[in-house]
gemmi code that builds the backbone of each chain (N, CA, C; Angstrom):
import gemmi

chains = {
    "A": [
        ("MET", (32.619, 176.582, 243.114), (32.218, 175.187, 243.078), (30.759, 175.067, 242.605)),
        ("LYS", (30.512, 174.161, 241.687), (29.156, 174.012, 241.142), (28.198, 173.517, 242.213)),
        ("ASN", (26.973, 174.028, 242.163), (25.967, 173.572, 243.116), (25.061, 172.549, 242.423)),
        ("LEU", (25.530, 171.293, 242.436), (24.778, 170.241, 241.751), (23.528, 169.839, 242.517)),
        ("ARG", (23.575, 170.078, 243.862), (22.393, 169.730, 244.668), (21.206, 170.616, 244.306)),
        ("LEU", (21.515, 171.881, 244.071), (20.449, 172.807, 243.666), (19.898, 172.394, 242.306)),
        ("LYS", (20.803, 172.061, 241.418), (20.403, 171.676, 240.063), (19.513, 170.432, 240.084)),
        ("SER", (19.911, 169.436, 240.889), (19.118, 168.204, 240.921), (17.791, 168.424, 241.647)),
        ("ALA", (17.791, 169.259, 242.681), (16.529, 169.550, 243.393), (15.565, 170.277, 242.462)),
        ("ARG", (16.099, 171.146, 241.657), (15.264, 171.874, 240.688), (14.710, 170.907, 239.643)),
        ("ALA", (15.582, 170.026, 239.165), (15.154, 169.051, 238.156), (14.105, 168.105, 238.734)),
        ("ALA", (14.281, 167.752, 240.020), (13.321, 166.852, 240.666), (11.933, 167.481, 240.737)),
        ("LYS", (11.891, 168.787, 240.843), (10.597, 169.504, 240.869), (10.110, 169.839, 239.456)),
        ("ASP", (10.894, 169.370, 238.464), (10.570, 169.610, 237.057), (10.465, 171.100, 236.730)),
        ("LEU", (11.413, 171.844, 237.282), (11.431, 173.289, 237.037), (12.623, 173.653, 236.161)),
        ("SER", (12.390, 174.537, 235.227), (13.521, 175.067, 234.446), (14.173, 176.187, 235.254)),
        ("GLN", (15.352, 176.611, 234.825), (15.993, 177.744, 235.508), (15.092, 178.973, 235.448)),
        ("GLU", (14.468, 179.168, 234.309), (13.587, 180.326, 234.116), (12.404, 180.258, 235.091)),
        ("ALA", (11.819, 179.064, 235.230), (10.656, 178.911, 236.110), (11.049, 179.156, 237.566)),
        ("LEU", (12.173, 178.588, 237.979), (12.632, 178.804, 239.357), (12.948, 180.289, 239.583)),
        ("ALA", (13.577, 180.887, 238.584), (13.930, 182.311, 238.690), (12.684, 183.160, 238.910)),
        ("GLN", (11.631, 182.848, 238.154), (10.394, 183.627, 238.292), (9.759, 183.410, 239.660)),
        ("LEU", (9.836, 182.173, 240.160), (9.225, 181.880, 241.459), (9.934, 182.595, 242.611)),
        ("VAL", (11.240, 182.800, 242.469), (11.982, 183.459, 243.559), (12.271, 184.938, 243.252)),
        ("GLY", (11.866, 185.409, 242.080), (11.985, 186.830, 241.756), (13.375, 187.292, 241.362)),
        ("VAL", (14.087, 186.427, 240.637), (15.403, 186.839, 240.112), (15.454, 186.510, 238.611)),
        ("SER", (16.577, 186.848, 237.972), (16.707, 186.531, 236.546), (17.197, 185.089, 236.375)),
        ("ARG", (16.950, 184.529, 235.183), (17.412, 183.159, 234.906), (18.930, 183.067, 235.015)),
        ("GLN", (19.604, 184.155, 234.586), (21.066, 184.165, 234.634), (21.584, 184.055, 236.072)),
        ("THR", (20.809, 184.581, 237.020), (21.231, 184.515, 238.427), (21.164, 183.067, 238.934)),
        ("ILE", (20.085, 182.366, 238.574), (19.975, 180.943, 238.965), (21.108, 180.161, 238.303)),
        ("ASN", (21.364, 180.453, 237.042), (22.446, 179.782, 236.311), (23.799, 180.034, 236.993)),
        ("ALA", (24.014, 181.297, 237.404), (25.284, 181.655, 238.057), (25.431, 180.937, 239.402)),
        ("ILE", (24.326, 180.773, 240.137), (24.382, 180.065, 241.428), (24.723, 178.588, 241.191)),
        ("GLU", (24.060, 177.996, 240.200), (24.306, 176.576, 239.913), (25.737, 176.332, 239.437)),
        ("LYS", (26.261, 177.307, 238.705), (27.642, 177.161, 238.205), (28.684, 177.508, 239.268)),
        ("GLY", (28.211, 178.084, 240.372), (29.132, 178.484, 241.438), (29.805, 179.814, 241.171)),
        ("ASP", (29.250, 180.584, 240.232), (29.834, 181.890, 239.902), (29.309, 182.998, 240.804)),
        ("TYR", (28.214, 182.730, 241.501), (27.637, 183.770, 242.349), (27.183, 183.166, 243.665)),
        ("ASN", (27.565, 183.830, 244.765), (27.116, 183.406, 246.094), (25.877, 184.198, 246.484)),
        ("PRO", (24.720, 183.529, 246.540), (23.493, 184.284, 246.838), (23.438, 184.723, 248.307)),
        ("THR", (22.619, 185.741, 248.558), (22.413, 186.176, 249.945), (21.563, 185.123, 250.647)),
        ("ILE", (21.552, 185.191, 251.967), (20.769, 184.217, 252.744), (19.286, 184.344, 252.413)),
        ("LYS", (18.866, 185.558, 252.102), (17.450, 185.801, 251.753), (17.062, 185.021, 250.494)),
        ("LEU", (17.930, 185.066, 249.494), (17.649, 184.348, 248.248), (17.762, 182.836, 248.462)),
        ("CYS", (18.736, 182.421, 249.268), (18.884, 180.982, 249.581), (17.584, 180.448, 250.199)),
        ("ILE", (17.046, 181.210, 251.157), (15.809, 180.782, 251.838), (14.659, 180.712, 250.831)),
        ("ALA", (14.570, 181.711, 249.961), (13.491, 181.725, 248.953), (13.596, 180.495, 248.053)),
        ("ILE", (14.809, 180.151, 247.638), (15.003, 178.977, 246.769), (14.622, 177.701, 247.521)),
        ("CYS", (15.071, 177.616, 248.797), (14.763, 176.429, 249.613), (13.260, 176.248, 249.771)),
        ("ARG", (12.549, 177.344, 250.013), (11.091, 177.280, 250.197), (10.421, 176.747, 248.927)),
        ("VAL", (10.852, 177.263, 247.786), (10.233, 176.829, 246.515), (10.535, 175.357, 246.246)),
        ("LEU", (11.753, 174.933, 246.539), (12.150, 173.552, 246.222), (11.842, 172.567, 247.351)),
        ("GLY", (11.345, 173.083, 248.485), (10.996, 172.198, 249.606), (12.210, 171.542, 250.234)),
        ("LYS", (13.291, 172.260, 250.313), (14.533, 171.730, 250.898), (14.995, 172.654, 252.023)),
        ("THR", (15.931, 172.165, 252.820), (16.500, 173.019, 253.861), (17.767, 173.696, 253.321)),
        ("LEU", (18.194, 174.695, 254.063), (19.440, 175.380, 253.655), (20.604, 174.400, 253.628)),
        ("ASP", (20.653, 173.537, 254.643), (21.737, 172.548, 254.708), (21.748, 171.653, 253.467)),
        ("GLU", (20.550, 171.215, 253.087), (20.461, 170.276, 251.956), (20.946, 170.899, 250.644)),
        ("LEU", (20.700, 172.184, 250.488), (21.058, 172.812, 249.211), (22.373, 173.585, 249.227)),
        ("PHE", (22.684, 174.202, 250.362), (23.807, 175.149, 250.326), (24.971, 174.837, 251.269)),
        ("TRP", (24.788, 173.910, 252.203), (25.884, 173.637, 253.134), (26.975, 172.828, 252.459)),
        ("GLU", (28.179, 173.319, 252.563), (29.294, 172.574, 251.959), (30.063, 171.868, 253.055)),
        ("GLU", (30.126, 170.523, 252.975), (30.874, 169.748, 253.958), (32.363, 170.024, 253.793)),
        ("GLU", (33.055, 170.123, 254.939), (34.512, 170.337, 254.861), (35.197, 169.047, 254.418)),
        ("ASP", (36.261, 169.218, 253.686), (37.043, 168.068, 253.237), (37.687, 167.401, 254.442)),
        ("PRO", (37.407, 166.097, 254.705), (37.989, 165.428, 255.892), (39.510, 165.394, 255.889)),
        ("ALA", (40.109, 165.466, 254.717), (41.576, 165.435, 254.630), (42.135, 166.723, 255.211)),
    ],
    "B": [
        ("MET", (24.123, 235.792, 224.321), (23.130, 235.769, 225.403), (21.910, 234.928, 224.998)),
        ("LYS", (21.436, 235.218, 223.738), (20.280, 234.484, 223.228), (20.599, 232.985, 223.120)),
        ("HIS", (21.839, 232.707, 222.666), (22.308, 231.332, 222.520), (22.286, 230.621, 223.886)),
        ("ASN", (22.765, 231.352, 224.920), (22.797, 230.779, 226.271), (21.400, 230.467, 226.793)),
        ("LEU", (20.461, 231.342, 226.457), (19.079, 231.129, 226.911), (18.485, 229.880, 226.272)),
        ("TRP", (18.775, 229.700, 224.986), (18.293, 228.494, 224.296), (18.916, 227.244, 224.902)),
        ("TRP", (20.197, 227.354, 225.206), (20.918, 226.215, 225.806), (20.286, 225.850, 227.148)),
        ("LEU", (20.002, 226.906, 227.947), (19.399, 226.710, 229.273), (18.006, 226.105, 229.142)),
        ("ALA", (17.241, 226.628, 228.163), (15.884, 226.113, 227.949), (15.933, 224.642, 227.556)),
        ("GLY", (16.890, 224.289, 226.706), (17.058, 222.897, 226.282), (17.416, 222.000, 227.448)),
        ("ALA", (18.353, 222.464, 228.276), (18.786, 221.677, 229.437), (17.630, 221.476, 230.407)),
        ("LEU", (16.870, 222.573, 230.657), (15.735, 222.476, 231.583), (14.658, 221.534, 231.042)),
        ("SER", (14.434, 221.580, 229.725), (13.441, 220.677, 229.127), (13.878, 219.231, 229.312)),
        ("GLY", (15.153, 218.985, 229.081), (15.690, 217.630, 229.239), (15.517, 217.126, 230.656)),
        ("ILE", (15.877, 217.968, 231.626), (15.752, 217.585, 233.038), (14.283, 217.335, 233.389)),
        ("THR", (13.395, 218.187, 232.859), (11.962, 218.027, 233.151), (11.443, 216.700, 232.597)),
        ("VAL", (11.845, 216.371, 231.373), (11.392, 215.111, 230.759), (11.871, 213.921, 231.590)),
        ("VAL", (13.148, 213.961, 232.007), (13.706, 212.865, 232.806), (12.941, 212.733, 234.131)),
        ("LEU", (12.648, 213.862, 234.761), (11.913, 213.848, 236.027), (10.510, 213.268, 235.849)),
        ("ILE", (9.850, 213.666, 234.765), (8.491, 213.163, 234.512), (8.512, 211.648, 234.282)),
        ("VAL", (9.477, 211.205, 233.462), (9.600, 209.759, 233.193), (9.861, 209.005, 234.493)),
        ("TYR", (10.744, 209.565, 235.336), (11.085, 208.918, 236.604), (9.851, 208.835, 237.505)),
        ("LEU", (9.087, 209.936, 237.584), (7.907, 209.943, 238.449), (6.844, 208.964, 237.947)),
        ("ILE", (6.665, 208.911, 236.621), (5.691, 207.962, 236.048), (6.107, 206.532, 236.394)),
        ("LYS", (7.414, 206.276, 236.271), (7.938, 204.939, 236.556), (7.715, 204.575, 238.028)),
        ("ARG", (7.949, 205.556, 238.910), (7.762, 205.329, 240.353), (6.307, 204.990, 240.653)),
        ("VAL", (5.393, 205.745, 240.019), (3.966, 205.567, 240.298), (3.476, 204.235, 239.736)),
        ("THR", (3.890, 203.916, 238.496), (3.373, 202.694, 237.869), (4.022, 201.426, 238.413)),
        ("HIS", (5.276, 201.512, 238.780), (5.966, 200.303, 239.267), (6.079, 200.232, 240.778)),
        ("GLY", (5.750, 201.306, 241.468), (5.839, 201.318, 242.921), (7.243, 201.033, 243.394)),
        ("LYS", (7.344, 200.246, 244.451), (8.671, 199.958, 244.997), (9.160, 198.577, 244.589)),
        ("ASN", (8.491, 197.993, 243.587), (8.940, 196.678, 243.124), (10.361, 196.776, 242.605)),
        ("LYS", (11.140, 195.738, 242.873), (12.543, 195.812, 242.468), (12.694, 195.681, 240.959)),
        ("ASP", (13.668, 196.366, 240.438), (13.937, 196.333, 239.010), (14.996, 195.290, 238.686)),
        ("PHE", (15.997, 195.189, 239.565), (17.114, 194.277, 239.327), (17.248, 193.343, 240.523)),
        ("ASP", (17.665, 192.107, 240.275), (17.850, 191.210, 241.408), (19.202, 191.495, 242.076)),
        ("GLU", (19.473, 190.754, 243.151), (20.663, 191.067, 243.956), (21.973, 190.899, 243.186)),
        ("ARG", (22.050, 189.871, 242.338), (23.279, 189.685, 241.551), (23.456, 190.822, 240.554)),
        ("GLN", (22.350, 191.202, 239.916), (22.417, 192.295, 238.940), (22.797, 193.609, 239.618)),
        ("THR", (22.243, 193.844, 240.805), (22.562, 195.081, 241.532), (24.054, 195.140, 241.856)),
        ("ALA", (24.586, 194.000, 242.298), (26.024, 193.947, 242.601), (26.862, 194.159, 241.344)),
        ("ALA", (26.423, 193.529, 240.249), (27.163, 193.660, 238.974), (27.122, 195.094, 238.467)),
        ("ARG", (25.972, 195.740, 238.639), (25.851, 197.136, 238.194), (26.702, 198.059, 239.068)),
        ("GLY", (26.800, 197.709, 240.344), (27.672, 198.481, 241.241), (29.122, 198.407, 240.786)),
        ("LYS", (29.536, 197.213, 240.391), (30.906, 197.019, 239.898), (31.094, 197.785, 238.583)),
        ("ALA", (30.079, 197.706, 237.726), (30.144, 198.418, 236.444), (30.259, 199.921, 236.672)),
        ("PHE", (29.506, 200.414, 237.655), (29.574, 201.847, 237.972), (30.974, 202.221, 238.451)),
        ("GLN", (31.545, 201.339, 239.252), (32.909, 201.571, 239.761), (33.899, 201.699, 238.595)),
        ("TYR", (33.810, 200.777, 237.633), (34.694, 200.825, 236.460), (34.453, 202.119, 235.664)),
        ("ALA", (33.171, 202.478, 235.531), (32.819, 203.688, 234.765), (33.373, 204.934, 235.459)),
        ("PHE", (33.261, 204.958, 236.775), (33.744, 206.117, 237.533), (35.258, 206.267, 237.378)),
        ("ILE", (35.960, 205.143, 237.498), (37.432, 205.178, 237.366), (37.818, 205.619, 235.948)),
        ("THR", (37.112, 205.070, 234.948), (37.383, 205.441, 233.547), (37.185, 206.937, 233.341)),
        ("THR", (36.073, 207.461, 233.868), (35.784, 208.884, 233.705), (36.849, 209.739, 234.394)),
        ("ALA", (37.187, 209.359, 235.617), (38.182, 210.135, 236.371), (39.539, 210.132, 235.662)),
        ("LEU", (39.962, 208.950, 235.193), (41.251, 208.856, 234.490), (41.198, 209.598, 233.156)),
        ("GLY", (40.045, 209.514, 232.492), (39.869, 210.208, 231.222), (39.961, 211.712, 231.380)),
        ("GLU", (39.320, 212.221, 232.427), (39.367, 213.676, 232.686), (40.805, 214.104, 232.994)),
        ("LEU", (41.476, 213.273, 233.766), (42.871, 213.567, 234.125), (43.739, 213.619, 232.865)),
        ("LEU", (43.538, 212.634, 232.005), (44.296, 212.582, 230.745), (43.992, 213.801, 229.884)),
        ("TYR", (42.714, 214.160, 229.823), (42.304, 215.317, 229.012), (42.979, 216.594, 229.508)),
        ("VAL", (42.975, 216.777, 230.841), (43.596, 217.975, 231.433), (45.104, 217.979, 231.159)),
        ("CYS", (45.728, 216.803, 231.284), (47.179, 216.709, 231.044), (47.506, 217.033, 229.587)),
        ("LEU", (46.700, 216.481, 228.661), (46.934, 216.744, 227.232), (46.762, 218.224, 226.922)),
        ("GLU", (45.733, 218.801, 227.518), (45.459, 220.227, 227.290), (46.605, 221.081, 227.832)),
        ("ALA", (47.097, 220.695, 229.011), (48.215, 221.430, 229.610), (49.481, 221.287, 228.773)),
        ("GLY", (49.591, 220.134, 228.096), (50.757, 219.897, 227.233), (50.596, 220.484, 225.836)),
        ("GLY", (49.499, 221.180, 225.628), (49.271, 221.839, 224.336), (48.650, 220.949, 223.286)),
        ("ILE", (48.259, 219.745, 223.672), (47.602, 218.851, 222.702), (46.090, 219.013, 222.869)),
        ("VAL", (45.505, 219.780, 221.984), (44.058, 220.035, 222.057), (43.402, 219.488, 220.802)),
        ("PHE", (42.431, 218.617, 220.986), (41.748, 218.015, 219.833), (40.252, 218.340, 219.799)),
        ("ALA", (39.769, 218.952, 220.889), (38.344, 219.287, 220.939), (38.172, 220.612, 221.653)),
        ("ASP", (37.118, 221.355, 221.274), (36.926, 222.625, 221.990), (36.350, 222.352, 223.379)),
        ("SER", (36.390, 223.396, 224.223), (36.085, 223.178, 225.640), (34.619, 222.819, 225.898)),
        ("SER", (33.746, 222.982, 224.880), (32.340, 222.634, 225.106), (32.103, 221.124, 225.028)),
        ("ILE", (33.024, 220.412, 224.397), (32.802, 218.961, 224.236), (33.949, 218.120, 224.829)),
        ("GLY", (35.143, 218.669, 224.862), (36.300, 217.904, 225.354), (36.081, 217.240, 226.707)),
        ("PRO", (35.683, 218.011, 227.737), (35.500, 217.382, 229.052), (34.338, 216.382, 229.099)),
        ("LEU", (33.451, 216.440, 228.083), (32.313, 215.496, 228.054), (32.737, 214.106, 227.585)),
        ("LEU", (33.826, 214.058, 226.812), (34.231, 212.785, 226.207), (34.520, 211.685, 227.238)),
        ("PRO", (35.282, 211.987, 228.325), (35.499, 210.940, 229.325), (34.214, 210.490, 230.018)),
        ("VAL", (33.246, 211.415, 230.152), (31.961, 211.054, 230.767), (31.232, 210.055, 229.877)),
        ("LEU", (31.240, 210.333, 228.570), (30.586, 209.425, 227.617), (31.309, 208.079, 227.550)),
        ("LEU", (32.635, 208.137, 227.657), (33.422, 206.896, 227.674), (33.064, 206.071, 228.920)),
        ("GLY", (32.914, 206.761, 230.046), (32.503, 206.095, 231.291), (31.136, 205.451, 231.137)),
        ("ALA", (30.223, 206.150, 230.461), (28.882, 205.598, 230.226), (28.967, 204.329, 229.389)),
        ("ALA", (29.870, 204.343, 228.392), (30.048, 203.158, 227.537), (30.599, 201.992, 228.358)),
        ("VAL", (31.550, 202.287, 229.227), (32.135, 201.239, 230.079), (31.050, 200.637, 230.975)),
        ("PHE", (30.219, 201.515, 231.548), (29.133, 201.027, 232.415), (28.203, 200.101, 231.639)),
        ("ALA", (27.755, 200.574, 230.474), (26.775, 199.802, 229.703), (27.347, 198.456, 229.256)),
        ("VAL", (28.573, 198.466, 228.738), (29.165, 197.228, 228.222), (29.410, 196.233, 229.376)),
        ("THR", (29.894, 196.744, 230.515), (30.123, 195.859, 231.666), (28.802, 195.264, 232.158)),
        ("ALA", (27.764, 196.104, 232.188), (26.451, 195.621, 232.633), (25.913, 194.562, 231.669)),
        ("VAL", (26.081, 194.793, 230.372), (25.614, 193.813, 229.371), (26.366, 192.490, 229.554)),
        ("ALA", (27.680, 192.586, 229.710), (28.508, 191.377, 229.826), (28.146, 190.548, 231.053)),
        ("ASN", (27.601, 191.209, 232.085), (27.237, 190.497, 233.322), (25.729, 190.266, 233.452)),
        ("ASP", (25.030, 190.334, 232.340), (23.561, 190.148, 232.346), (22.877, 191.061, 233.347)),
        ("ALA", (23.366, 192.280, 233.462), (22.782, 193.210, 234.418), (22.319, 194.497, 233.737)),
        ("TYR", (22.210, 194.447, 232.427), (21.791, 195.650, 231.687), (20.276, 195.786, 231.701)),
        ("LEU", (19.598, 194.669, 231.465), (18.136, 194.694, 231.455), (17.595, 194.356, 232.833)),
        ("SER", (16.557, 195.090, 233.244), (15.929, 194.769, 234.526), (15.057, 193.530, 234.347)),
        ("LEU", (14.496, 193.059, 235.443), (13.688, 191.839, 235.385), (12.426, 192.033, 234.548)),
        ("ARG", (11.984, 193.293, 234.451), (10.738, 193.564, 233.738), (10.938, 193.826, 232.247)),
        ("GLU", (12.183, 194.150, 231.870), (12.409, 194.523, 230.473), (12.580, 193.299, 229.582)),
        ("SER", (12.075, 193.419, 228.363), (12.189, 192.296, 227.432), (13.484, 192.424, 226.633)),
        ("ALA", (13.914, 191.290, 226.079), (15.132, 191.289, 225.258), (14.942, 192.156, 224.018)),
        ("LYS", (13.677, 192.251, 223.575), (13.362, 193.046, 222.393), (13.745, 194.514, 222.605)),
        ("SER", (13.446, 195.018, 223.819), (13.758, 196.430, 224.100), (15.267, 196.648, 224.160)),
        ("ALA", (16.004, 195.585, 224.520), (17.473, 195.692, 224.580), (18.046, 195.947, 223.200)),
        ("PHE", (17.426, 195.350, 222.174), (17.898, 195.543, 220.805), (17.334, 196.829, 220.205)),
        ("LEU", (16.073, 197.087, 220.530), (15.347, 198.183, 219.886), (15.864, 199.567, 220.272)),
        ("PHE", (16.007, 199.822, 221.576), (16.352, 201.181, 222.014), (17.739, 201.651, 221.548)),
        ("PRO", (18.797, 200.844, 221.674), (20.086, 201.318, 221.153), (20.024, 201.616, 219.649)),
        ("LEU", (19.284, 200.761, 218.905), (19.164, 200.975, 217.455), (18.431, 202.278, 217.148)),
        ("LEU", (17.380, 202.528, 217.928), (16.577, 203.738, 217.741), (17.415, 204.990, 218.010)),
        ("PHE", (18.142, 204.971, 219.144), (18.974, 206.122, 219.498), (20.142, 206.281, 218.525)),
        ("LEU", (20.665, 205.156, 218.055), (21.748, 205.190, 217.065), (21.252, 205.871, 215.783)),
        ("ALA", (20.091, 205.446, 215.303), (19.534, 205.997, 214.063), (19.234, 207.492, 214.219)),
        ("LEU", (18.613, 207.856, 215.342), (18.256, 209.262, 215.558), (19.489, 210.158, 215.578)),
        ("ASN", (20.515, 209.712, 216.281), (21.726, 210.529, 216.385), (22.491, 210.602, 215.071)),
        ("LEU", (22.455, 209.498, 214.304), (23.090, 209.534, 212.975), (22.338, 210.495, 212.057)),
        ("LEU", (21.014, 210.474, 212.192), (20.163, 211.344, 211.375), (20.485, 212.822, 211.631)),
        ("ILE", (20.776, 213.145, 212.869), (21.103, 214.542, 213.207), (22.582, 214.820, 212.934)),
        ("GLY", (23.430, 213.838, 213.208), (24.880, 214.051, 213.157), (25.479, 214.085, 211.771)),
        ("ILE", (24.990, 213.226, 210.868), (25.594, 213.133, 209.529), (25.458, 214.448, 208.729)),
        ("PRO", (24.270, 215.086, 208.729), (24.205, 216.380, 208.011), (25.197, 217.404, 208.566)),
        ("LYS", (25.409, 217.386, 209.882), (26.374, 218.328, 210.478), (27.789, 218.016, 210.005)),
        ("LEU", (28.070, 216.731, 209.860), (29.395, 216.317, 209.380), (29.588, 216.762, 207.927)),
        ("ILE", (28.534, 216.575, 207.137), (28.599, 216.970, 205.715), (28.771, 218.491, 205.597)),
        ("ASP", (28.090, 219.225, 206.482), (28.197, 220.697, 206.467), (29.542, 221.202, 206.998)),
        ("GLY", (30.359, 220.309, 207.504), (31.682, 220.686, 208.014), (31.647, 221.372, 209.370)),
        ("LYS", (30.562, 221.092, 210.130), (30.441, 221.736, 211.437), (31.098, 220.920, 212.555)),
        ("VAL", (31.356, 219.653, 212.276), (31.844, 218.760, 213.347), (33.304, 219.055, 213.708)),
        ("ILE", (34.131, 219.237, 212.684), (35.539, 219.572, 212.939), (35.830, 220.928, 212.292)),
        ("VAL", (36.137, 221.895, 213.141), (36.428, 223.252, 212.669), (37.838, 223.625, 213.133)),
        ("ASP", (38.669, 224.026, 212.210), (40.071, 224.384, 212.502), (40.809, 223.249, 213.234)),
        ("GLY", (40.510, 222.042, 212.860), (41.186, 220.893, 213.456), (40.691, 220.522, 214.841)),
        ("LEU", (39.623, 221.191, 215.282), (39.077, 220.894, 216.614), (37.676, 220.297, 216.506)),
        ("LEU", (37.433, 219.276, 217.303), (36.104, 218.686, 217.378), (35.196, 219.690, 218.090)),
        ("THR", (34.039, 219.979, 217.495), (33.126, 220.956, 218.108), (31.935, 220.254, 218.744)),
        ("PHE", (31.099, 221.047, 219.407), (29.923, 220.467, 220.079), (28.949, 219.853, 219.075)),
        ("ASP", (29.020, 220.284, 217.823), (28.141, 219.708, 216.792), (28.450, 218.227, 216.543)),
        ("GLY", (29.570, 217.761, 217.065), (29.933, 216.352, 216.891), (29.299, 215.447, 217.938)),
        ("ILE", (28.565, 216.036, 218.874), (28.021, 215.259, 220.002), (27.106, 214.126, 219.538)),
        ("ASN", (26.302, 214.382, 218.496), (25.377, 213.343, 218.038), (26.120, 212.138, 217.467)),
        ("LEU", (27.202, 212.404, 216.748), (27.970, 211.293, 216.182), (28.674, 210.504, 217.290)),
        ("ILE", (29.121, 211.221, 218.330), (29.778, 210.535, 219.450), (28.760, 209.673, 220.205)),
        ("ILE", (27.558, 210.225, 220.416), (26.506, 209.447, 221.092), (26.087, 208.264, 220.213)),
        ("ALA", (26.072, 208.483, 218.887), (25.768, 207.381, 217.968), (26.813, 206.273, 218.120)),
        ("ALA", (28.080, 206.674, 218.237), (29.158, 205.681, 218.422), (28.961, 204.924, 219.738)),
        ("LEU", (28.513, 205.648, 220.768), (28.246, 205.036, 222.080), (27.162, 203.959, 221.964)),
        ("PHE", (26.089, 204.297, 221.256), (24.994, 203.329, 221.105), (25.387, 202.177, 220.178)),
        ("LEU", (26.297, 202.463, 219.234), (26.791, 201.400, 218.367), (27.593, 200.384, 219.197)),
        ("ILE", (28.420, 200.907, 220.096), (29.202, 200.038, 220.993), (28.252, 199.205, 221.854)),
        ("LEU", (27.229, 199.881, 222.407), (26.253, 199.184, 223.255), (25.526, 198.100, 222.462)),
        ("PHE", (25.103, 198.440, 221.248), (24.384, 197.479, 220.414), (25.281, 196.289, 220.092)),
        ("ALA", (26.548, 196.583, 219.752), (27.495, 195.499, 219.434), (27.680, 194.591, 220.648)),
        ("ALA", (27.791, 195.188, 221.835), (27.961, 194.400, 223.065), (26.748, 193.504, 223.291)),
        ("ILE", (25.563, 194.050, 223.063), (24.329, 193.264, 223.253), (24.275, 192.103, 222.264)),
        ("VAL", (24.609, 192.387, 221.006), (24.554, 191.346, 219.965), (25.581, 190.244, 220.266)),
        ("ILE", (26.816, 190.644, 220.612), (27.866, 189.657, 220.918), (27.449, 188.801, 222.117)),
        ("HIS", (26.933, 189.463, 223.148), (26.516, 188.731, 224.353), (25.354, 187.789, 224.040)),
        ("TRP", (24.454, 188.250, 223.200), (23.299, 187.434, 222.829), (23.757, 186.193, 222.058)),
        ("PHE", (24.715, 186.384, 221.124), (25.238, 185.253, 220.355), (25.963, 184.263, 221.264)),
        ("GLN", (26.746, 184.797, 222.205), (27.445, 183.913, 223.147), (26.435, 183.105, 223.948)),
        ("GLY", (25.364, 183.762, 224.373), (24.306, 183.101, 225.151), (23.607, 182.033, 224.340)),
        ("SER", (23.327, 182.345, 223.074), (22.613, 181.372, 222.239), (23.500, 180.193, 221.862)),
        ("ARG", (24.834, 180.390, 221.967), (25.756, 179.274, 221.663), (26.039, 178.427, 222.896)),
        ("GLY", (25.455, 178.820, 224.046), (25.611, 177.966, 225.233), (26.149, 178.671, 226.439)),
        ("ALA", (27.035, 179.661, 226.276), (27.605, 180.333, 227.447), (26.507, 181.047, 228.204)),
        ("GLY", (26.352, 180.700, 229.478), (25.328, 181.336, 230.303), (23.944, 180.762, 230.053)),
        ("GLY", (23.888, 179.735, 229.231), (22.594, 179.157, 228.914), (22.110, 178.188, 229.965)),
        ("GLU", (20.959, 177.612, 229.688), (20.318, 176.702, 230.626), (21.087, 175.385, 230.755)),
        ("ASP", (21.192, 174.911, 231.999), (21.689, 173.566, 232.283), (23.015, 173.215, 231.650)),
        ("GLU", (23.993, 174.082, 231.856), (25.322, 173.748, 231.334), (25.917, 172.639, 232.161)),
    ],
}
model = gemmi.Model(1)
for chain_id, residues in chains.items():
    chain = gemmi.Chain(chain_id)
    for i, (resn, *xyz) in enumerate(residues, 1):
        res = gemmi.Residue()
        res.name, res.seqid = resn, gemmi.SeqId(i, " ")
        for name, pos in zip(("N", "CA", "C"), xyz):
            atom = gemmi.Atom()
            atom.name, atom.element = name, gemmi.Element(name[0])
            atom.pos, atom.b_iso = gemmi.Position(*pos), 0.0
            res.add_atom(atom)
        chain.add_residue(res)
    model.add_chain(chain)
structure = gemmi.Structure()
structure.add_model(model)
structure.setup_entities()
């Protein structure tokens, strides 16, 4: 599942994938894979991304269960 | 005997060079990570594929040899599945953006395979012309440079294809 919240939080901070990748110490392709939902990051990387973007883990990575 | 000593000296020189390069890398880069967590996982998967390829290749080679189908002498035959495994590792790593570490530039990704390809062709082609590569219908150890050249050609092709796919949008920014 695509992580649009991460993408919009990154855009709100005016950061490119490359810039965010450098700030958290990963490759641009890794940020791209997370946003596309192709890769599930470790909690360590999630926290690093949250710190850079000023968001909580819930805001960026928590997936609400389908009420149905 | 003299031939064996030269072979041993060559092998020891190779191991020494690799050790020196590794130690220099350790000292200059310290414990800083080379690959991120996704790349490490992807490389682990690539290694798994390479290991299986090598194991199956060796099995096939032994079976063919037992069945009387011999296409290479014993100095190079068992090496072929190992080289095939290396190709599988490299191509899988390239396809998953896990070939280059975080510190390496894209330029080095293109440059090094080309350099090794050219060097091995430079050594291998004269041997082929001299008829040393295939003797009595068997591939000899003199063919190793051409095989390694083929390996780097595959790697270079994988890098170029992946780069073109990336520049056309796949894996690119903000899809």
